[in-house]
N, C-alpha and C positions, 0 to 999 in steps of 0.2 A: 509346447516343448513338453516333454512325460517327465514324471517325478525320478526316473532312473537318471534322466540326463542331469537334472537339478543335483541330484545326490555326488554326482560325478565333479562338479565343480567344487574349487576352492573357496572358502569363504570369501576372499577379497573379489574372484571372480562373478560370484553369486551377487555380493553387493553390488557390483558395478553394473551387472545386468540388470537387477531390479530398480537400481536410479535411472536407469536407459529406460525401463519400461514405465517408469513414472513421470520422465520428462515427456516421453512422447504422448503418454495421457494428458498431460497437461495441454502439449500443443493443439491435441483434437480438442480440447475443452474452448481456449482461443480461436482455432480456427486458423492460427497463423504463428511463426515464430516470433519472439523479440526482435527488433529491429535496433542493432548497435549504432546505425548512422543516425538513429532519434535518441540515442543514449538511453536506451530501455534494457533494464536487468530484472528480470521476473523475479520474485520471491521464491524461495521454497515453499512448499506446502503449508509444512509447520509454522512458519513465519505469517505466510497471509493468514492461516486460521486464527493464531494468536491476536494479530492486528484487527482483523474482521470482529472477533468475540471483544474487543476492547472497545471498538467503533460502537458496536451495539450493544454493549452495556451503557452506554452513555445517552440512551433513547428510554425515555422515563415511559414506563409501563408498554414498553415495546411499540410505542409510535414516536414517529419524528424523520428527520431528513438526515443522511450521512453523506456528507460531500468528501470524494474522492479525488484529489487534485494531482493528476499524473501519475496514477497509483493505480493502474488497471488491475494488478494480480487481487489486492483488497477487494477491489469492487466485484470482480469475478467470484471469488469466494465467497463474499456476503449474498450475492445471488443464487450460488450453486447450495450453499448450507443454510442460511439464515432469511430464504425468500419469505417475506409475510406480507399480506395488503397493508398492515398499519405504518411500515418502514418504508420510506422511499430512498433509494440509491441513486446518487448522481455522478458521473465521471467527465470529469473538467480535463480533457484529452486534446494534445494536437494531433496523435494518430488517427485519422480518418477512417481507417478501420475499423474501428470501435463504433463507427455510426449507424452499424446494424444494430444497435441496441435502441435505435428511436430517439424517443424524449429522455432518455436515459443519460443520454452521452449529450455534452455540450462541447462544441470547439473553443480549447482555450492554446492560447499561445503566450508563453510565459517571457516573450520578447514583446509582445504587441502591447496593445491597450486594454482596459479592463472592460470593453464595449460589452463582450461577449456574455459577462457576468452580471450586467445591470439589473436584471430580472431577478436575481437570485440573491440580492442583497438582505443580511440576517435570515438566512432560511436554514440555513444547516444547524442543526443541534451538536453536531463536532465534525471537523473537517481533520481529514490526513492525507498529508502532503510529501510526493517525493519529488524533489527538486531534479530534474533531467541532468543538470549542469552543477559542477561543484565550483561555483562563483559566487562572490558576494553580490555580484549585480542580480544574478538569476535569482538567489535567496530573496533578495529585496524585494524584487517582483512577486514573487511567491507568497512573502509576508502581506503584502499588499491585496492579494488576492483573498487570502485567509481573512484578512481584518473585513473585506466587504462580506463575504458570502457567510462567515460564522456568526452563531449568537453567542461565541463567548471561548469554546473548548477547540483546542486542537493538538493533533499529534504530527510532527515533522521527523521524518526518515532521512538521513542524509549523513555524509562523510565527515568524520572528526574533524576535518580540517576546517570545516566552516563552525566549529562549535563556540570558539571563542565570540564569532559575531552573532550566534543565535542565541546565545546566552545573555546579551546586551539587551533582549528584550524583558520587558516586567513578566513575572511568576515563571519563567520557562527555566525547566530543571532537564538535566540529562537522565535517562531512565536506567532501569537496571538491565532491561531486556534488551539484547542486541539482534537486531535484525541479520537472516542470511538469506541468499542469493540463489539461485536452482545452478547458476554457472559462477562458480566461487571468483569473487572479487577482491583484488589488492588491497584496494581501498578501506580502512574500517569503518563500518558503518554503525550509526546509534540512531535511538529514538528519542525525541526531545518531544515535550509537554507541556502546557501550561496548566497542569491541573494534577491533583493526586490520581492515578490511574489504577484500574482496577486488576491490571494483569502485566502491567510493564514495569511498575516500582517494586517487585517483589520477586523472588525465586519462581519462576513460571511453573516449573515442575512441581510446585506445591499447590498450583490452582489445576492441574489436568486429570 
């Protein structure tokens, strides 16, 4: 599209067009669209980048393992932007389309057993999780998975409808940063962590 055509568009139309191109680029990166039947909702690019930076910050001397439970957008952003041999990224995910990432993909069913995760006990320096369903049962299962694979630190991104249940767990607090999704959702989402974060507990714009 030529610059002349761009100049003829209204600000609103241009913004919508640029958002469309950004979404198309993200789809090409993944190789497929989000599957709403699996309760998949991709983060927007800014959210994915901030969450990825936060996870990477927890790897001392740029060494360690980051676990992404049902959070493929953060996993992809880590691989795209921060790929390095000394930090390993693992996606624990139900959607087998991500099996194309080989050993970095581990099948995980939040309604199943923890058998798939038994080889990853106390493996991850930090875990970021995005429960696919806004239910206490799902959140309870996610907590069990987190406690199995993390060495301590974790971040949970989910709807505020589960906030009271989440905050019952020791040292967990609501972060300042609020995640956003590519396709705007009606439910209010927030981040929760069990440690003082580097990027999520203050005005993110100050750190950008």
